[in-house]
Backbone as JSON Lines, residues from 0, in Angstrom:
{"i":0,"aa":"M","n":[37.91,-13.82,-28.98],"ca":[36.46,-13.84,-28.95],"c":[35.96,-13.28,-30.28]}
{"i":1,"aa":"S","n":[35.06,-14.02,-30.9],"ca":[34.54,-13.57,-32.18],"c":[33.4,-12.57,-31.97]}
{"i":2,"aa":"K","n":[33.01,-11.92,-33.06],"ca":[31.93,-10.94,-32.99],"c":[30.6,-11.58,-32.6]}
{"i":3,"aa":"D","n":[30.37,-12.78,-33.09],"ca":[29.11,-13.47,-32.78],"c":[29.01,-13.79,-31.29]}
{"i":4,"aa":"Q","n":[30.11,-14.27,-30.72],"ca":[30.1,-14.57,-29.29],"c":[29.89,-13.3,-28.47]}
{"i":5,"aa":"F","n":[30.55,-12.23,-28.9],"ca":[30.41,-10.96,-28.19],"c":[28.97,-10.46,-28.27]}
{"i":6,"aa":"K","n":[28.35,-10.56,-29.43],"ca":[26.97,-10.1,-29.59],"c":[26.01,-10.9,-28.72]}
{"i":7,"aa":"T","n":[26.22,-12.21,-28.65],"ca":[25.33,-13.03,-27.82],"c":[25.51,-12.71,-26.34]}
{"i":8,"aa":"R","n":[26.75,-12.53,-25.91],"ca":[26.99,-12.18,-24.51],"c":[26.43,-10.8,-24.19]}
{"i":9,"aa":"L","n":[26.56,-9.87,-25.13],"ca":[26.02,-8.53,-24.94],"c":[24.49,-8.57,-24.85]}
{"i":10,"aa":"E","n":[23.88,-9.36,-25.68],"ca":[22.43,-9.51,-25.69],"c":[21.94,-10.12,-24.37]}
{"i":11,"aa":"I","n":[22.66,-11.11,-23.87],"ca":[22.31,-11.73,-22.59],"c":[22.42,-10.72,-21.45]}
{"i":12,"aa":"A","n":[23.48,-9.93,-21.46],"ca":[23.67,-8.92,-20.41],"c":[22.57,-7.86,-20.46]}
{"i":13,"aa":"K","n":[22.2,-7.43,-21.67],"ca":[21.13,-6.44,-21.8],"c":[19.8,-6.99,-21.28]}
{"i":14,"aa":"N","n":[19.52,-8.25,-21.58],"ca":[18.28,-8.86,-21.11],"c":[18.24,-8.95,-19.58]}
{"i":15,"aa":"K","n":[19.38,-9.27,-18.97],"ca":[19.43,-9.34,-17.51],"c":[19.16,-7.97,-16.89]}
{"i":16,"aa":"I","n":[19.74,-6.94,-17.47],"ca":[19.53,-5.59,-16.96],"c":[18.08,-5.17,-17.11]}
{"i":17,"aa":"L","n":[17.47,-5.47,-18.24],"ca":[16.07,-5.13,-18.45],"c":[15.16,-5.86,-17.48]}
{"i":18,"aa":"K","n":[15.44,-7.13,-17.21],"ca":[14.63,-7.89,-16.26],"c":[14.72,-7.29,-14.86]}
{"i":19,"aa":"K","n":[15.93,-6.93,-14.44],"ca":[16.1,-6.34,-13.12],"c":[15.39,-5.0,-13.01]}
{"i":20,"aa":"S","n":[15.45,-4.18,-14.04],"ca":[14.78,-2.88,-13.97],"c":[13.27,-3.04,-13.96]}
{"i":21,"aa":"N","n":[12.73,-4.02,-14.67],"ca":[11.28,-4.27,-14.65],"c":[10.83,-4.76,-13.29]}
{"i":22,"aa":"I","n":[11.62,-5.6,-12.66],"ca":[11.27,-6.11,-11.33],"c":[11.26,-4.98,-10.32]}
{"i":23,"aa":"S","n":[12.24,-4.09,-10.36],"ca":[12.29,-2.99,-9.4],"c":[11.14,-2.02,-9.62]}
{"i":24,"aa":"K","n":[10.73,-1.8,-10.86],"ca":[9.59,-0.92,-11.13],"c":[8.3,-1.53,-10.6]}
{"i":25,"aa":"Q","n":[8.14,-2.83,-10.76],"ca":[6.94,-3.49,-10.29],"c":[6.86,-3.48,-8.77]}
{"i":26,"aa":"S","n":[7.97,-3.72,-8.1],"ca":[7.94,-3.77,-6.65],"c":[7.68,-2.4,-6.05]}
{"i":27,"aa":"S","n":[8.22,-1.34,-6.65],"ca":[7.97,-0.01,-6.11],"c":[6.52,0.4,-6.31]}
{"i":28,"aa":"S","n":[5.92,0.03,-7.42],"ca":[4.53,0.38,-7.63],"c":[3.62,-0.44,-6.72]}
{"i":29,"aa":"S","n":[3.98,-1.69,-6.48],"ca":[3.15,-2.49,-5.58],"c":[3.31,-2.0,-4.13]}
{"i":30,"aa":"N","n":[4.49,-1.52,-3.77],"ca":[4.68,-0.95,-2.43],"c":[3.85,0.3,-2.26]}
{"i":31,"aa":"L","n":[3.75,1.1,-3.3],"ca":[2.93,2.3,-3.24],"c":[1.46,1.93,-3.08]}
{"i":32,"aa":"G","n":[1.03,0.9,-3.77],"ca":[-0.34,0.43,-3.64],"c":[-0.64,-0.06,-2.24]}
{"i":33,"aa":"I","n":[0.31,-0.76,-1.65],"ca":[0.14,-1.24,-0.28],"c":[0.04,-0.06,0.69]}
{"i":34,"aa":"A","n":[0.86,0.96,0.48],"ca":[0.82,2.14,1.36],"c":[-0.52,2.85,1.26]}
{"i":35,"aa":"F","n":[-1.05,3.01,0.05],"ca":[-2.36,3.66,-0.11],"c":[-3.46,2.82,0.53]}
{"i":36,"aa":"K","n":[-3.37,1.52,0.38],"ca":[-4.38,0.63,0.97],"c":[-4.36,0.73,2.49]}
{"i":37,"aa":"M","n":[-3.17,0.72,3.08],"ca":[-3.06,0.8,4.53],"c":[-3.58,2.13,5.06]}
{"i":38,"aa":"S","n":[-3.23,3.22,4.39],"ca":[-3.68,4.53,4.86],"c":[-5.19,4.66,4.73]}
{"i":39,"aa":"T","n":[-5.76,4.14,3.66],"ca":[-7.21,4.2,3.47],"c":[-7.92,3.38,4.54]}
{"i":40,"aa":"E","n":[-7.41,2.21,4.85],"ca":[-8.03,1.38,5.87],"c":[-7.95,2.01,7.25]}
{"i":41,"aa":"M","n":[-6.84,2.68,7.55],"ca":[-6.71,3.34,8.86],"c":[-7.69,4.49,8.99]}
{"i":42,"aa":"V","n":[-7.8,5.31,7.95],"ca":[-8.74,6.43,7.99],"c":[-10.17,5.92,8.08]}
{"i":43,"aa":"A","n":[-10.49,4.9,7.31],"ca":[-11.85,4.34,7.34],"c":[-12.18,3.78,8.72]}
{"i":44,"aa":"A","n":[-11.22,3.14,9.37],"ca":[-11.47,2.59,10.7],"c":[-11.78,3.69,11.71]}
{"i":45,"aa":"V","n":[-11.05,4.79,11.65],"ca":[-11.3,5.9,12.57],"c":[-12.67,6.52,12.3]}
{"i":46,"aa":"V","n":[-13.01,6.71,11.03],"ca":[-14.3,7.3,10.68],"c":[-15.45,6.4,11.12]}
{"i":47,"aa":"V","n":[-15.36,5.12,10.83],"ca":[-16.43,4.18,11.21],"c":[-16.55,4.09,12.73]}
{"i":48,"aa":"G","n":[-15.44,4.05,13.43],"ca":[-15.49,4.01,14.89],"c":[-16.13,5.25,15.48]}
{"i":49,"aa":"T","n":[-15.82,6.41,14.92],"ca":[-16.41,7.65,15.39],"c":[-17.91,7.68,15.13]}
{"i":50,"aa":"I","n":[-18.33,7.22,13.97],"ca":[-19.76,7.19,13.65],"c":[-20.5,6.23,14.58]}
{"i":51,"aa":"I","n":[-19.93,5.07,14.82],"ca":[-20.56,4.11,15.74],"c":[-20.66,4.71,17.14]}
{"i":52,"aa":"G","n":[-19.59,5.35,17.6],"ca":[-19.61,5.99,18.91],"c":[-20.65,7.09,19.0]}
{"i":53,"aa":"F","n":[-20.78,7.88,17.95],"ca":[-21.77,8.96,17.93],"c":[-23.2,8.4,18.01]}
{"i":54,"aa":"I","n":[-23.47,7.36,17.22],"ca":[-24.8,6.75,17.22],"c":[-25.13,6.15,18.59]}
{"i":55,"aa":"L","n":[-24.18,5.43,19.17],"ca":[-24.43,4.83,20.48],"c":[-24.55,5.88,21.57]}
{"i":56,"aa":"D","n":[-23.78,6.97,21.48],"ca":[-23.91,8.06,22.45],"c":[-25.3,8.68,22.39]}
{"i":57,"aa":"N","n":[-25.81,8.89,21.2],"ca":[-27.15,9.45,21.09],"c":[-28.2,8.48,21.63]}
{"i":58,"aa":"W","n":[-27.99,7.21,21.42],"ca":[-28.95,6.2,21.86],"c":[-28.96,6.07,23.39]}
{"i":59,"aa":"F","n":[-27.75,6.02,23.99],"ca":[-27.65,5.85,25.44],"c":[-27.59,7.17,26.2]}
{"i":60,"aa":"G","n":[-27.37,8.28,25.52],"ca":[-27.27,9.57,26.18],"c":[-25.99,9.73,26.98]}
{"i":61,"aa":"T","n":[-24.89,9.21,26.48],"ca":[-23.61,9.23,27.22],"c":[-22.55,10.08,26.53]}
{"i":62,"aa":"K","n":[-22.97,11.16,25.86],"ca":[-22.0,11.98,25.12],"c":[-20.88,12.42,26.03]}
{"i":63,"aa":"P","n":[-19.69,12.51,25.67],"ca":[-18.93,12.1,24.49],"c":[-18.17,10.8,24.7]}
{"i":64,"aa":"W","n":[-18.51,10.02,25.73],"ca":[-17.68,8.9,26.13],"c":[-17.55,7.81,25.07]}
{"i":65,"aa":"L","n":[-18.62,7.4,24.47],"ca":[-18.52,6.32,23.48],"c":[-17.84,6.79,22.19]}
{"i":66,"aa":"I","n":[-18.0,8.07,21.86],"ca":[-17.26,8.6,20.7],"c":[-15.76,8.48,20.97]}
{"i":67,"aa":"L","n":[-15.35,8.86,22.16],"ca":[-13.92,8.79,22.5],"c":[-13.42,7.35,22.53]}
{"i":68,"aa":"I","n":[-14.23,6.44,23.06],"ca":[-13.81,5.04,23.14],"c":[-13.68,4.44,21.74]}
{"i":69,"aa":"F","n":[-14.69,4.66,20.9],"ca":[-14.65,4.07,19.56],"c":[-13.7,4.82,18.62]}
{"i":70,"aa":"F","n":[-13.36,6.06,18.94],"ca":[-12.4,6.81,18.11],"c":[-11.03,6.16,18.17]}
{"i":71,"aa":"F","n":[-10.65,5.71,19.36],"ca":[-9.33,5.1,19.51],"c":[-9.44,3.61,19.41]}
């Protein structure tokens, strides 16, 4: 094997490793983004449900039943 062939094969191997490491970095950051999005949506749903339950309880005078129903 000549030096030129070795250099080209080495360059190809380095490029493959760099591509794999970039893909793994991108997927882990996108997974983190998905986790933050899911947690934010869950917290927002509980807060909005509680607020709706509180408003309806005050309107109908049924404290605390609608808060409990909309909380879950």
